[in-house]
VMD Tcl script that builds the backbone (N, CA, C; Angstrom):
set m [mol new atoms 297]
animate dup $m
set s [atomselect $m all]
$s set {name element resname resid chain x y z} {
  {N N LEU 1 A -4.346 4.350 -0.147}
  {CA C LEU 1 A -4.054 5.384 0.199}
  {C C LEU 1 A -2.041 5.857 0.274}
  {N N THR 2 A -1.936 5.254 -0.281}
  {CA C THR 2 A -0.110 4.919 -0.584}
  {C C THR 2 A -0.085 6.557 -1.640}
  {N N ALA 3 A -0.817 5.636 -3.029}
  {CA C ALA 3 A -0.910 6.265 -3.797}
  {C C ALA 3 A -0.970 8.088 -4.129}
  {N N ARG 4 A -1.298 8.878 -2.858}
  {CA C ARG 4 A -2.614 9.189 -2.827}
  {C C ARG 4 A -2.179 10.314 -1.441}
  {N N ASN 5 A -0.634 9.694 -1.060}
  {CA C ASN 5 A 0.113 10.022 0.084}
  {C C ASN 5 A -0.715 10.735 1.098}
  {N N TRP 6 A -1.100 9.715 1.597}
  {CA C TRP 6 A -2.419 8.948 2.543}
  {C C TRP 6 A -1.269 8.953 3.894}
  {N N PRO 7 A -0.857 9.125 4.911}
  {CA C PRO 7 A -0.311 7.960 5.761}
  {C C PRO 7 A -0.488 7.144 6.750}
  {N N CYS 8 A -0.122 6.235 6.334}
  {CA C CYS 8 A -0.800 4.435 6.208}
  {C C CYS 8 A 0.039 3.950 6.674}
  {N N ASN 9 A -0.366 2.777 7.464}
  {CA C ASN 9 A 0.794 1.740 7.538}
  {C C ASN 9 A 0.477 0.756 6.897}
  {N N LEU 10 A 1.557 0.119 6.017}
  {CA C LEU 10 A 1.526 -0.912 4.883}
  {C C LEU 10 A 1.343 -1.889 5.389}
  {N N GLU 11 A 1.214 -2.649 6.559}
  {CA C GLU 11 A 0.863 -3.590 6.694}
  {C C GLU 11 A -0.562 -4.125 6.723}
  {N N CYS 12 A -0.855 -5.122 6.987}
  {CA C CYS 12 A -2.057 -5.246 7.097}
  {C C CYS 12 A -2.741 -5.192 8.897}
  {N N VAL 13 A -3.769 -4.552 8.749}
  {CA C VAL 13 A -4.871 -4.060 10.639}
  {C C VAL 13 A -4.951 -5.088 10.215}
  {N N LEU 14 A -5.497 -6.113 9.556}
  {CA C LEU 14 A -6.483 -7.168 10.400}
  {C C LEU 14 A -5.952 -8.442 11.115}
  {N N CYS 15 A -3.896 -8.706 10.517}
  {CA C CYS 15 A -3.344 -9.197 11.740}
  {C C CYS 15 A -2.306 -8.801 11.157}
  {N N ASP 16 A -1.742 -7.464 10.683}
  {CA C ASP 16 A -0.426 -6.595 11.764}
  {C C ASP 16 A 1.114 -8.139 11.309}
  {N N GLN 17 A 1.128 -8.716 10.029}
  {CA C GLN 17 A 1.634 -9.141 10.205}
  {C C GLN 17 A 2.807 -9.787 8.643}
  {N N ILE 18 A 1.877 -9.097 7.804}
  {CA C ILE 18 A 2.845 -8.557 6.260}
  {C C ILE 18 A 1.384 -7.639 5.696}
  {N N GLU 19 A 2.557 -7.120 4.020}
  {CA C GLU 19 A 2.543 -5.923 4.236}
  {C C GLU 19 A 0.696 -6.162 3.481}
  {N N GLU 20 A 0.242 -5.453 3.156}
  {CA C GLU 20 A -1.719 -5.929 2.643}
  {C C GLU 20 A -1.726 -6.024 1.500}
  {N N THR 21 A -2.141 -6.773 0.406}
  {CA C THR 21 A -2.432 -6.779 -1.248}
  {C C THR 21 A -3.760 -7.513 -0.732}
  {N N ALA 22 A -4.629 -6.837 -1.808}
  {CA C ALA 22 A -6.120 -7.713 -2.295}
  {C C ALA 22 A -5.732 -8.873 -1.640}
  {N N THR 23 A -5.092 -9.480 -2.444}
  {CA C THR 23 A -4.608 -11.549 -2.185}
  {C C THR 23 A -4.357 -11.778 -0.755}
  {N N HIS 24 A -3.617 -10.945 0.095}
  {CA C HIS 24 A -3.537 -11.113 1.175}
  {C C HIS 24 A -5.075 -11.040 1.911}
  {N N LEU 25 A -5.480 -9.665 2.260}
  {CA C LEU 25 A -6.748 -9.182 3.111}
  {C C LEU 25 A -7.915 -10.155 2.532}
  {N N CYS 26 A -8.464 -10.751 1.440}
  {CA C CYS 26 A -9.050 -10.955 0.813}
  {C C CYS 26 A -8.945 -12.894 0.942}
  {N N LEU 27 A -8.070 -13.490 1.080}
  {CA C LEU 27 A -7.528 -15.336 1.112}
  {C C LEU 27 A -6.510 -15.758 2.567}
  {N N HIS 28 A -5.550 -14.876 2.458}
  {CA C HIS 28 A -4.558 -15.181 3.390}
  {C C HIS 28 A -4.415 -14.603 4.271}
  {N N CYS 29 A -4.506 -13.600 5.262}
  {CA C CYS 29 A -4.837 -12.849 6.137}
  {C C CYS 29 A -5.890 -13.781 7.399}
  {N N CYS 30 A -4.730 -13.942 8.333}
  {CA C CYS 30 A -5.048 -14.944 8.938}
  {C C CYS 30 A -6.852 -14.679 9.476}
  {N N PHE 31 A -7.478 -13.604 10.199}
  {CA C PHE 31 A -8.930 -12.730 10.069}
  {C C PHE 31 A -9.597 -13.453 9.370}
  {N N ALA 32 A -9.013 -13.205 8.080}
  {CA C ALA 32 A -10.083 -13.526 6.839}
  {C C ALA 32 A -10.200 -15.322 6.449}
  {N N ARG 33 A -8.747 -15.907 6.892}
  {CA C ARG 33 A -9.116 -17.077 6.797}
  {C C ARG 33 A -10.008 -18.040 8.038}
  {N N GLU 34 A -10.132 -17.020 9.127}
  {CA C GLU 34 A -10.775 -17.720 10.127}
  {C C GLU 34 A -12.508 -17.345 9.917}
  {N N VAL 35 A -12.516 -16.641 8.760}
  {CA C VAL 35 A -13.643 -15.420 8.689}
  {C C VAL 35 A -14.317 -16.991 7.838}
  {N N TRP 36 A -13.408 -17.572 6.597}
  {CA C TRP 36 A -14.082 -18.270 5.379}
  {C C TRP 36 A -14.157 -19.294 6.092}
  {N N VAL 37 A -13.507 -20.083 6.846}
  {CA C VAL 37 A -13.619 -20.978 7.834}
  {C C VAL 37 A -14.955 -21.296 8.703}
  {N N LEU 38 A -14.929 -20.149 9.081}
  {CA C LEU 38 A -16.884 -20.165 9.500}
  {C C LEU 38 A -17.855 -19.941 8.015}
  {N N ILE 39 A -17.659 -19.334 7.136}
  {CA C ILE 39 A -18.289 -19.594 5.922}
  {C C ILE 39 A -18.430 -21.179 5.557}
  {N N ARG 40 A -16.976 -21.154 5.588}
  {CA C ARG 40 A -17.094 -23.074 4.930}
  {C C ARG 40 A -18.200 -24.378 5.619}
  {N N ASN 41 A -17.958 -23.863 7.062}
  {CA C ASN 41 A -18.908 -24.708 8.217}
  {C C ASN 41 A -20.422 -23.969 7.855}
  {N N TRP 42 A -20.645 -22.733 7.642}
  {CA C TRP 42 A -22.062 -22.872 7.699}
  {C C TRP 42 A -22.413 -22.896 6.510}
  {N N THR 43 A -21.966 -22.847 5.669}
  {CA C THR 43 A -22.288 -22.932 3.762}
  {C C THR 43 A -21.972 -24.504 3.467}
  {N N GLY 44 A -22.077 -25.248 4.722}
  {CA C GLY 44 A -21.496 -26.905 4.910}
  {C C GLY 44 A -20.711 -28.019 3.779}
  {N N GLN 45 A -19.681 -27.431 3.793}
  {CA C GLN 45 A -18.221 -27.545 2.753}
  {C C GLN 45 A -18.327 -26.697 1.303}
  {N N LEU 46 A -20.115 -26.146 0.970}
  {CA C LEU 46 A -19.875 -25.313 -0.534}
  {C C LEU 46 A -18.551 -24.905 -0.743}
  {N N ILE 47 A -18.095 -23.804 0.180}
  {CA C ILE 47 A -17.330 -23.174 -0.078}
  {C C ILE 47 A -16.444 -23.291 0.794}
  {N N PRO 48 A -15.159 -23.587 -0.402}
  {CA C PRO 48 A -14.133 -24.178 0.652}
  {C C PRO 48 A -13.063 -22.473 1.099}
  {N N VAL 49 A -12.147 -23.097 1.871}
  {CA C VAL 49 A -11.517 -22.287 2.370}
  {C C VAL 49 A -10.067 -21.288 1.360}
  {N N PRO 50 A -10.019 -20.854 1.414}
  {CA C PRO 50 A -8.757 -20.873 0.267}
  {C C PRO 50 A -7.253 -20.828 0.780}
  {N N GLY 51 A -6.905 -21.779 -0.082}
  {CA C GLY 51 A -5.432 -22.313 0.315}
  {C C GLY 51 A -4.969 -21.049 0.275}
  {N N MET 52 A -3.677 -21.651 0.809}
  {CA C MET 52 A -1.946 -20.463 0.600}
  {C C MET 52 A -1.276 -20.711 -0.739}
  {N N GLU 53 A -1.741 -21.531 -1.584}
  {CA C GLU 53 A -1.859 -21.767 -2.615}
  {C C GLU 53 A -1.741 -20.879 -3.534}
  {N N GLU 54 A -3.207 -20.165 -3.429}
  {CA C GLU 54 A -4.428 -19.456 -4.507}
  {C C GLU 54 A -3.316 -18.055 -4.525}
  {N N GLU 55 A -3.051 -17.881 -5.825}
  {CA C GLU 55 A -2.020 -16.599 -5.784}
  {C C GLU 55 A -3.142 -15.589 -6.869}
  {N N ASP 56 A -4.577 -15.484 -7.073}
  {CA C ASP 56 A -4.985 -13.976 -7.529}
  {C C ASP 56 A -6.290 -14.148 -6.716}
  {N N VAL 57 A -7.414 -13.187 -5.965}
  {CA C VAL 57 A -8.533 -13.601 -6.363}
  {C C VAL 57 A -9.535 -13.998 -6.680}
  {N N GLU 58 A -9.099 -13.371 -7.929}
  {CA C GLU 58 A -10.474 -12.966 -9.064}
  {C C GLU 58 A -10.022 -14.802 -9.573}
  {N N ASP 59 A -8.669 -15.820 -9.621}
  {CA C ASP 59 A -8.473 -17.254 -10.050}
  {C C ASP 59 A -9.832 -17.559 -8.514}
  {N N TRP 60 A -9.202 -17.514 -8.107}
  {CA C TRP 60 A -10.233 -18.752 -6.967}
  {C C TRP 60 A -11.889 -17.975 -6.452}
  {N N TRP 61 A -12.047 -17.087 -7.080}
  {CA C TRP 61 A -13.333 -16.512 -6.948}
  {C C TRP 61 A -13.997 -17.432 -8.733}
  {N N ASN 62 A -13.068 -17.510 -9.277}
  {CA C ASN 62 A -13.531 -18.190 -9.928}
  {C C ASN 62 A -13.967 -19.259 -10.667}
  {N N LYS 63 A -12.479 -20.284 -9.899}
  {CA C LYS 63 A -12.611 -21.913 -9.688}
  {C C LYS 63 A -13.879 -22.245 -8.514}
  {N N THR 64 A -13.469 -21.762 -7.948}
  {CA C THR 64 A -14.849 -21.469 -6.582}
  {C C THR 64 A -16.874 -22.253 -6.603}
  {N N PRO 65 A -16.878 -21.337 -7.519}
  {CA C PRO 65 A -18.328 -21.742 -7.800}
  {C C PRO 65 A -17.957 -23.098 -9.158}
  {N N ALA 66 A -17.383 -22.862 -9.587}
  {CA C ALA 66 A -16.560 -23.595 -11.639}
  {C C ALA 66 A -17.707 -24.888 -11.320}
  {N N PRO 67 A -17.629 -25.962 -10.372}
  {CA C PRO 67 A -18.231 -26.810 -10.091}
  {C C PRO 67 A -19.431 -27.532 -10.009}
  {N N LEU 68 A -19.929 -26.136 -9.505}
  {CA C LEU 68 A -21.541 -26.251 -8.368}
  {C C LEU 68 A -21.986 -26.149 -9.841}
  {N N SER 69 A -23.977 -26.365 -9.889}
  {CA C SER 69 A -24.962 -26.735 -10.367}
  {C C SER 69 A -25.017 -24.740 -10.815}
  {N N LYS 70 A -25.619 -24.169 -11.525}
  {CA C LYS 70 A -26.546 -23.043 -12.310}
  {C C LYS 70 A -26.926 -22.090 -10.749}
  {N N ALA 71 A -27.738 -22.834 -10.148}
  {CA C ALA 71 A -28.413 -22.537 -8.386}
  {C C ALA 71 A -27.114 -22.657 -7.604}
  {N N GLN 72 A -26.814 -22.989 -7.815}
  {CA C GLN 72 A -25.678 -23.124 -6.453}
  {C C GLN 72 A -24.236 -21.966 -6.792}
  {N N GLN 73 A -24.512 -21.691 -7.877}
  {CA C GLN 73 A -23.479 -20.664 -8.520}
  {C C GLN 73 A -23.981 -19.614 -7.846}
  {N N ARG 74 A -24.624 -19.310 -8.383}
  {CA C ARG 74 A -25.648 -17.890 -7.901}
  {C C ARG 74 A -25.380 -17.810 -6.675}
  {N N SER 75 A -26.067 -18.713 -5.832}
  {CA C SER 75 A -26.481 -18.650 -3.898}
  {C C SER 75 A -24.765 -18.214 -3.532}
  {N N THR 76 A -23.534 -19.572 -4.110}
  {CA C THR 76 A -22.618 -19.228 -3.726}
  {C C THR 76 A -21.453 -18.161 -4.189}
  {N N ALA 77 A -21.930 -17.265 -5.389}
  {CA C ALA 77 A -21.620 -16.415 -5.598}
  {C C ALA 77 A -21.499 -14.903 -4.520}
  {N N ALA 78 A -22.631 -15.230 -4.501}
  {CA C ALA 78 A -23.701 -14.189 -3.481}
  {C C ALA 78 A -22.912 -14.048 -2.363}
  {N N VAL 79 A -22.645 -15.056 -1.614}
  {CA C VAL 79 A -21.975 -15.462 -0.264}
  {C C VAL 79 A -20.340 -14.421 -0.361}
  {N N LEU 80 A -19.480 -15.734 -1.658}
  {CA C LEU 80 A -18.869 -14.955 -1.775}
  {C C LEU 80 A -18.962 -13.862 -1.731}
  {N N MET 81 A -19.404 -12.365 -2.506}
  {CA C MET 81 A -19.815 -11.204 -2.659}
  {C C MET 81 A -19.701 -10.456 -1.284}
  {N N TYR 82 A -20.801 -10.951 -0.908}
  {CA C TYR 82 A -20.776 -10.545 0.549}
  {C C TYR 82 A -19.547 -10.793 1.441}
  {N N THR 83 A -19.590 -12.089 1.726}
  {CA C THR 83 A -18.030 -12.296 2.815}
  {C C THR 83 A -16.779 -11.402 2.424}
  {N N ALA 84 A -16.677 -10.919 0.888}
  {CA C ALA 84 A -14.940 -10.281 0.832}
  {C C ALA 84 A -15.826 -8.665 1.525}
  {N N LEU 85 A -17.055 -8.698 0.785}
  {CA C LEU 85 A -17.484 -6.924 0.819}
  {C C LEU 85 A -17.377 -6.292 2.436}
  {N N HIS 86 A -17.871 -7.917 3.545}
  {CA C HIS 86 A -17.292 -7.624 4.834}
  {C C HIS 86 A -15.992 -7.542 5.761}
  {N N ILE 87 A -15.607 -8.009 4.783}
  {CA C ILE 87 A -13.790 -8.298 5.213}
  {C C ILE 87 A -13.232 -6.501 4.958}
  {N N TRP 88 A -13.536 -6.872 4.052}
  {CA C TRP 88 A -12.646 -5.007 3.501}
  {C C TRP 88 A -13.369 -4.087 4.120}
  {N N LYS 89 A -15.003 -4.270 4.504}
  {CA C LYS 89 A -15.571 -3.168 5.726}
  {C C LYS 89 A -15.111 -2.889 7.240}
  {N N GLU 90 A -14.535 -4.629 7.415}
  {CA C GLU 90 A -13.992 -4.609 8.940}
  {C C GLU 90 A -12.015 -4.151 8.682}
  {N N ARG 91 A -11.400 -4.247 7.643}
  {CA C ARG 91 A -10.544 -3.683 7.652}
  {C C ARG 91 A -10.304 -2.300 7.498}
  {N N ASN 92 A -11.461 -1.642 6.970}
  {CA C ASN 92 A -12.094 -0.087 6.191}
  {C C ASN 92 A -11.990 0.592 8.079}
  {N N ARG 93 A -13.342 -0.202 8.317}
  {CA C ARG 93 A -13.037 0.375 10.189}
  {C C ARG 93 A -12.190 0.656 11.107}
  {N N ARG 94 A -11.188 -0.279 11.005}
  {CA C ARG 94 A -10.129 -0.513 11.508}
  {C C ARG 94 A -9.006 0.793 10.852}
  {N N VAL 95 A -9.077 0.982 9.606}
  {CA C VAL 95 A -8.048 1.940 9.559}
  {C C VAL 95 A -9.318 3.197 9.504}
  {N N PHE 96 A -10.233 3.826 9.127}
  {CA C PHE 96 A -10.813 4.786 10.302}
  {C C PHE 96 A -11.351 5.602 10.689}
  {N N VAL 97 A -11.589 3.908 11.266}
  {CA C VAL 97 A -11.943 4.566 12.202}
  {C C VAL 97 A -11.662 3.768 14.259}
  {N N GLY 98 A -10.369 2.934 13.476}
  {CA C GLY 98 A -9.124 3.173 14.478}
  {C C GLY 98 A -9.965 1.933 15.380}
  {N N LYS 99 A -10.640 1.223 15.196}
  {CA C LYS 99 A -10.723 -0.168 16.129}
  {C C LYS 99 A -10.589 -1.155 15.803}
}
mol reanalyze $m
mol bondsrecalc $m
mol representation Tube
mol addrep $m
């Protein structure tokens, strides 16, 4: 939004604590971390909560399913995509709908 000169708040709309980046939004935001805790519990620990040391979404994304079987990798990738998408959709709902 900033690149298009759209007036916006640079802080994360999900936590209002730190400047929003892709890594923060998907991995480090307290809202996202709560979502990942729920996903971890729902998947029986198959998908871990991202650590605060994670510096890049792509690196975390690639290493999370790596030790799993091919079948588990596919289902894990699907859950990762679905979860990240819905974190993004919640962010957009708050930015554009204002809730």
